[in-house]
C-alpha positions in Angstrom: -42.1 18.0 22.7 -39.5 15.8 24.8 -39.9 12.8 22.8 -38.4 14.8 20.0 -35.7 16.0 21.9 -34.9 12.6 23.0 -34.6 11.3 19.5 -32.4 14.0 18.5 -29.8 13.5 21.4 -29.8 9.6 20.7 -29.6 10.4 16.9 -26.7 13.1 17.7 -24.8 10.3 19.9 -25.2 7.8 17.4 -23.7 9.6 14.4 -21.0 11.6 16.6 -20.0 7.7 17.5 -20.4 6.3 14.0 -18.1 9.2 12.8 -15.6 8.7 15.5 -15.3 4.9 14.8 -14.9 5.7 11.0 -12.1 8.4 11.5 -10.4 6.1 14.0 -10.4 3.2 11.6 -9.0 5.6 8.9 -6.1 6.7 11.3 -5.4 3.2 11.9 -5.2 2.1 7.9 -3.1 5.4 7.4 -0.7 4.0 10.1 -0.5 0.8 8.6 0.4 2.2 5.3 2.9 4.4 6.7 4.7 1.7 8.6 4.3 -0.7 5.7 6.3 1.8 3.5 8.8 2.6 6.1 9.7 -1.2 6.4 10.1 -1.4 2.6 12.3 1.6 2.4 14.6 0.4 5.4 14.6 -3.2 3.8 15.4 -1.5 0.4 18.2 0.5 2.2 19.5 -2.3 3.5 19.8 -4.0 0.2 21.4 -1.3 -1.2 24.2 -1.2 1.3 24.9 -4.8 0.6 25.4 -4.4 -3.0 27.4 -1.4 -2.5 29.6 -3.3 -0.3 30.0 -6.3 -2.7 30.7 -3.6 -5.4 33.3 -2.0 -3.3 34.7 -5.6 -2.7 35.3 -6.1 -6.7 36.6 -2.4 -7.4 38.8 -2.1 -4.1 42.5 -1.9 -5.5 43.5 -4.9 -3.4 40.9 -6.9 -4.9 42.2 -6.0 -8.1 45.6 -6.7 -7.5 44.9 -9.9 -6.2 42.8 -10.9 -9.0 45.4 -10.0 -11.5 47.9 -12.1 -9.5 45.3 -15.0 -9.9 45.3 -14.6 -13.8 49.1 -14.0 -13.9 49.7 -17.5 -11.9 47.4 -19.2 -14.1 
């Protein structure tokens, strides 16, 4: 009977270890996907801010006045 208990304990430890490794790997993959999406979001926000600044440069009253003056002088 002790042989069966020994085999059961070994198999139980093996399956628990296997489950822990699988869950840890899944957690690491999900963490990587989360960080990747956060970095993409940050990069897109920075690009949006740059585009907004460029647009504000073209729409600001002082730049419009400057463009009109340049066209009048030509």
